[in-house]
C-alpha positions in Angstrom: 10.9 6.7 -18.8 8.1 5.5 -16.8 4.4 5.6 -18.5 2.6 4.3 -15.5 -1.3 6.1 -14.6 -1.6 8.2 -12.3 -4.8 9.2 -10.4 -4.4 12.3 -8.1 -7.6 12.3 -6.0 -6.8 16.2 -4.8 -9.8 19.2 -4.7 -6.9 21.7 -3.9 -6.6 23.0 -7.4 -3.1 24.4 -7.1 -1.9 21.3 -5.3 -3.4 19.4 -8.3 -1.9 21.2 -10.7 1.5 20.9 -9.2 1.1 17.2 -8.3 -0.1 16.7 -12.2 3.0 18.8 -13.3 5.4 17.0 -11.8 4.1 13.3 -12.0 4.2 14.3 -16.2 7.5 15.6 -15.9 8.8 12.1 -14.8 7.0 11.0 -17.7 3.9 9.6 -15.9 0.7 9.6 -17.1 -1.0 11.6 -14.7 -5.7 12.1 -14.2 -6.9 14.1 -11.4 -10.6 14.1 -9.7 -11.5 16.3 -6.9 -14.2 14.5 -5.6 -14.2 10.9 -3.9 -17.1 10.0 -6.2 -15.6 11.1 -9.3 -12.0 9.1 -8.4 -14.5 6.0 -7.9 -16.3 6.7 -11.1 -12.4 7.2 -13.3 -10.7 4.3 -10.9 -13.6 1.5 -11.6 -14.0 3.1 -15.1 -9.9 2.0 -15.5 -8.3 1.7 -12.9 -5.0 3.1 -12.7 -1.2 1.8 -11.7 -1.1 3.9 -8.6 -3.2 5.9 -6.6 -2.1 9.4 -4.7 -5.6 10.5 -2.2 -6.1 13.7 -0.1 -8.2 12.5 3.2 -10.1 15.8 3.6 -11.9 15.8 0.6 -15.9 17.7 0.4 -18.7 15.2 0.9 -17.3 12.0 1.1 -14.0 12.3 2.7 -10.2 10.1 1.3 -11.5 7.6 4.2 -14.6 6.2 2.9 -12.9 6.8 -0.9 -9.6 3.8 0.2 -12.6 1.8 2.3 -14.8 1.5 -1.1 -11.4 1.4 -3.7 -10.4 -1.8 -1.1 -13.6 -3.6 -0.5 -13.9 -3.3 -5.1 -12.3 -6.5 -7.2 -11.1 -4.1 -9.9 -9.5 -2.2 -8.0 -8.1 -3.2 -4.6 -4.8 -4.2 -5.8 -4.4 -0.3 -6.8 -1.6 0.8 -4.2 -2.6 3.7 -2.7 -0.2 6.9 -1.3 -2.8 9.0 1.5 -1.8 12.5 1.5 -2.6 14.1 4.6 -2.8 17.7 6.6 -3.6 16.3 9.8 -1.4 15.3 12.1 -3.6 13.3 14.3 -1.8 9.3 14.3 -6.1 8.2 14.3 -6.0 8.9 10.8 -3.6 7.3 9.4 -4.0 4.6 11.1 -7.8 4.2 9.5 -6.3 4.8 6.0 -3.9 2.2 6.8 -6.3 -0.4 8.0 -8.9 0.5 5.2 -5.7 0.0 2.9 -4.0 2.3 2.2 -0.3 1.8 1.8 1.3 4.2 2.6 0.9 8.4 3.8 3.1 11.7 3.3 1.6 14.2 5.4 1.2 17.6 3.7 3.1 19.9 2.9 5.9 17.8 0.9 8.7 18.2 -1.7 7.3 17.2 -5.0 10.4 15.3 -5.5 10.2 13.2 -1.9 6.2 12.9 -3.5 8.1 11.4 -6.5 10.7 8.8 -5.3 7.7 7.7 -3.1 6.4 7.3 -6.4 8.6 5.3 -7.8 9.8 3.2 -5.4 5.8 2.4 -5.3 5.4 1.3 -8.7 9.0 -0.1 -9.1 7.5 -2.7 -6.4 4.4 -3.0 -8.1 6.3 -4.0 -11.1 8.4 -6.7 -9.3 5.7 -8.7 -7.6 3.3 -8.8 -11.4 7.5 -10.2 -13.2 6.5 -13.5 -10.7 10.0 -14.5 -11.2 9.6 -15.3 -7.0 8.6 -18.9 -5.7 5.2 -19.8 -4.7 5.7 -20.3 -0.8 3.3 -23.0 0.9 3.7 -22.1 5.1 0.7 -24.8 6.9 -2.4 -24.3 6.2 -1.2 -20.6 4.2 0.3 -20.4 0.5 1.5 -17.4 -0.9 2.1 -17.1 -4.7 3.9 -14.3 -5.5 3.4 -14.1 -9.6 -0.1 -13.8 -9.2 0.2 -11.8 -5.6 -2.6 -14.7 -4.5 -2.5 -15.3 -0.7 -4.2 -18.7 0.6 -5.5 -19.9 3.5 -6.9 -23.4 3.8 -7.8 -22.8 0.3 -10.1 -19.9 0.4 -8.4 -16.9 -1.0 -7.2 -13.5 1.1 -7.5 -10.3 0.1 -3.8 -7.7 1.0 -2.7 -4.6 0.3 0.5 -4.0 -1.9 2.3 -3.9 1.5 0.5 -6.8 3.9 1.4 -8.8 0.6 5.0 -8.0 0.5 5.6 -8.5 4.5 3.6 -11.3 5.2 5.9 -12.5 1.9 9.1 -11.3 3.0 9.2 -13.1 6.6 7.6 -16.1 5.2 10.3 -16.7 2.6 12.9 -16.2 6.2 10.6 -18.2 8.5 12.3 -18.3 11.5 14.6 -15.4 11.6 14.2 -12.0 13.5 13.9 -8.7 11.4 13.1 -5.3 13.0 10.9 -2.4 11.8 12.8 -1.4 9.4 14.5 -4.1 7.7 10.4 -4.7 6.6 10.9 -0.8 5.6 13.7 -2.0 3.5 12.7 -5.2 2.0 9.8 -4.3 1.5 9.5 -0.7 -0.5 13.6 -0.3 -0.5 16.6 1.6 2.0 15.5 5.0 3.2 11.7 4.6 2.8 10.0 7.5 4.6 7.3 5.2 6.5 6.9 5.0 10.3 7.2 1.8 12.4 3.6 2.5 13.9 2.8 1.8 10.2 4.1 -2.0 10.3 2.9 -2.6 13.0 -1.1 -1.7 12.5 -0.1 -3.9 9.1 0.9 -7.0 11.2 -1.9 -6.4 13.3 -4.3 -6.5 10.1 -2.5 -9.6 8.3 -3.3 -11.5 11.5 -7.0 -10.3 11.7 -7.2 -11.1 7.4 -5.1 -14.3 7.9 -7.3 -16.1 10.9 -5.8 -19.1 12.3 -3.0 -18.2 10.1 -2.5 -15.4 11.3 -0.2 -16.6 14.8 2.8 -17.9 12.4 3.3 -13.8 12.4 5.3 -13.5 15.8 6.3 -10.6 18.1 9.3 -10.5 19.3 9.6 -8.1 22.2 12.0 -5.2 22.0 13.5 -6.3 18.3 10.2 -6.9 15.8 8.7 -9.6 13.8 9.5 -13.3 12.5 7.2 -16.0 10.7 7.1 -19.0 12.9 8.9 -21.9 11.5 
């Protein structure tokens, strides 16, 4: 049975209790916060294994919470799944740019939410085992065990999804992969994430990697590859 700690950030009590109940039934240890301020306090006091973050929060909204979590050394490595009732693509893109790993649109099935949670946490555990070998590509160094990326010996902070993408492509330099193949490799088969989120994360990676960002090439009409 899983035993990971999950922080639910949701101001609607009915939804908060529904998520809490289903997570507890699945063997997780959920805690909940109704405001962004409370979420930051709980996350910094004891960083959870995963955060489910609603975007529509009173006072400090979910996007600001996401930005602050991603900027904090204590919490920046915690994966975040955004929960949103908004249909506007701009909100989703902004959240991904601020460090969220994925999103779900309300209303959602508890079964689908549990599947997402299970996939993200399995990926997190796999990354923490350190079984995979470090890679060096030009001035870029990637250590999967420490989840460390360095460019010219300078540390680069990436989200879980960003790290998974760059490591996967770097492992197979020269090979072209579609967005769907990248999603399957990083998140697992049949993971319901949009092509657009992969594009946003590639843009973020290029920006964060600086000069080494040119190693991530777009192959028009197909997908992406890591330059040999």
